[in-house]
C-alpha positions as CSV (number, residue, x, y, z in Angstrom):
1,X,0.2,0.0,0.2
2,X,1.3,3.3,-0.9
3,X,2.0,5.8,1.7
4,X,3.1,9.5,1.9
5,X,4.5,10.6,5.3
6,X,5.4,14.2,6.2
7,X,7.6,15.5,8.7
8,X,9.4,18.8,9.4
9,X,6.7,21.3,10.6
10,X,6.7,23.4,13.5
11,X,6.4,26.5,14.8
12,X,8.8,29.3,13.8
13,X,9.1,33.0,13.6
14,X,8.5,35.5,10.5
15,X,11.5,35.5,8.5
16,X,12.9,31.9,9.3
17,X,13.0,28.7,7.3
18,X,11.7,25.1,7.6
19,X,12.1,22.1,5.2
20,X,9.0,20.2,4.9
21,X,9.9,16.3,3.7
22,X,7.4,14.3,2.2
23,X,8.1,10.6,1.8
24,X,7.2,7.4,-0.1
25,X,6.8,4.0,2.0
26,X,5.4,1.0,1.9
27,X,5.9,0.5,-2.2
28,X,8.7,-0.3,-4.9
29,X,7.1,3.3,-6.0
30,X,9.0,6.5,-6.3
31,X,7.5,10.0,-6.9
32,X,7.6,10.8,-10.0
33,X,5.0,13.7,-9.8
34,X,3.6,15.3,-7.0
35,X,2.6,18.4,-5.0
36,X,2.4,19.9,-1.8
37,X,-1.0,21.8,-0.7
38,X,-1.9,24.0,2.5
39,X,-5.1,24.8,4.3
40,X,-5.3,27.4,6.8
41,X,-8.8,27.9,9.0
42,X,-11.5,28.8,7.4
43,X,-9.6,28.9,4.1
44,X,-9.7,26.9,0.9
45,X,-7.2,24.3,0.3
46,X,-4.6,26.0,-1.9
47,X,-1.7,24.1,-4.5
48,X,1.7,25.7,-3.3
49,X,3.8,24.3,-5.6
50,X,3.7,20.9,-7.8
51,X,6.2,19.0,-10.0
52,X,5.7,16.9,-13.1
53,X,7.1,13.7,-13.8
54,X,9.6,15.6,-16.5
55,X,10.8,17.8,-13.5
56,X,9.1,21.1,-14.5
57,X,8.6,23.0,-11.0
58,X,5.7,25.3,-10.6
59,X,4.6,27.4,-7.5
60,X,1.8,29.8,-6.1
61,X,2.2,33.1,-6.7
62,X,2.2,33.9,-3.2
63,X,5.3,31.6,-2.7
64,X,7.3,32.2,-5.4
65,X,10.9,33.3,-4.7
66,X,11.0,31.5,-1.3
67,X,10.0,28.3,-1.5
68,X,11.1,25.9,-3.9
69,X,11.0,21.6,-4.6
70,X,13.6,19.2,-4.2
71,X,13.7,15.8,-5.3
72,X,15.9,13.6,-4.2
73,X,18.1,11.2,-6.5
74,X,16.1,8.1,-5.2
75,X,12.6,9.9,-6.0
76,X,11.2,8.6,-2.8
77,X,11.2,12.0,-0.9
78,X,9.6,15.1,-2.1
79,X,10.5,18.1,0.0
80,X,9.3,21.7,0.4
81,X,11.9,24.3,1.3
82,X,10.6,27.4,2.5
83,X,12.5,30.6,2.9
84,X,11.3,33.8,4.2
85,X,8.3,32.4,5.9
86,X,5.3,35.0,6.8
87,X,2.4,34.0,9.0
88,X,-0.1,33.9,6.0
89,X,2.1,30.7,5.7
90,X,0.4,29.6,8.6
91,X,-1.7,26.2,7.5
92,X,-1.9,22.5,7.4
93,X,0.7,21.4,4.5
94,X,-0.2,18.1,2.8
95,X,1.6,16.3,-0.2
96,X,-0.2,14.1,-2.9
97,X,1.5,12.0,-5.6
98,X,-0.8,10.0,-7.7
99,X,-4.1,9.4,-5.3
100,X,-1.9,9.5,-2.2
101,X,-1.9,12.2,0.1
102,X,-0.2,12.5,3.6
103,X,-1.5,13.0,6.9
104,X,-0.4,16.7,6.9
105,X,2.1,18.8,9.0
106,X,1.5,22.3,10.7
107,X,3.2,24.8,10.2
108,X,2.5,28.0,12.4
109,X,4.5,31.4,11.6
110,X,4.5,34.1,14.2
111,X,5.4,37.8,14.0
C-alpha cells in the first residue's frame, strides 16, 4: 500500500525557514510527480507547488521566490523548502502523489 509520510513542520518566527519532507513508503513506487497543498483554518485548500514527471516546477504566486521543491536522487522524497516565512504561510501542509495524500503537517509562523 502506497503511503506518503510528511515531516518537518513546526512553529517558527517570521523570516525563518523550514523544510518539509514527504516520503513514499510501503511500496517500490517512486514519486515521479507530486505536489504540496496547504489549508489554513476557514480557508479553501491551496496548491502551493507541484512537480511534473519531467521535473518542471510550478509555484503559487504567494510563495514564488521563497519556496522551492526538491526531489532526492532516489525519487522517494519530495521536499518543500520554505524560506522567508510569513504569518500568512500558517497552515496544515499536505503532499500528494498520484491518488495518495499524506496526513498533513502543521506550520505555524508568528510575528
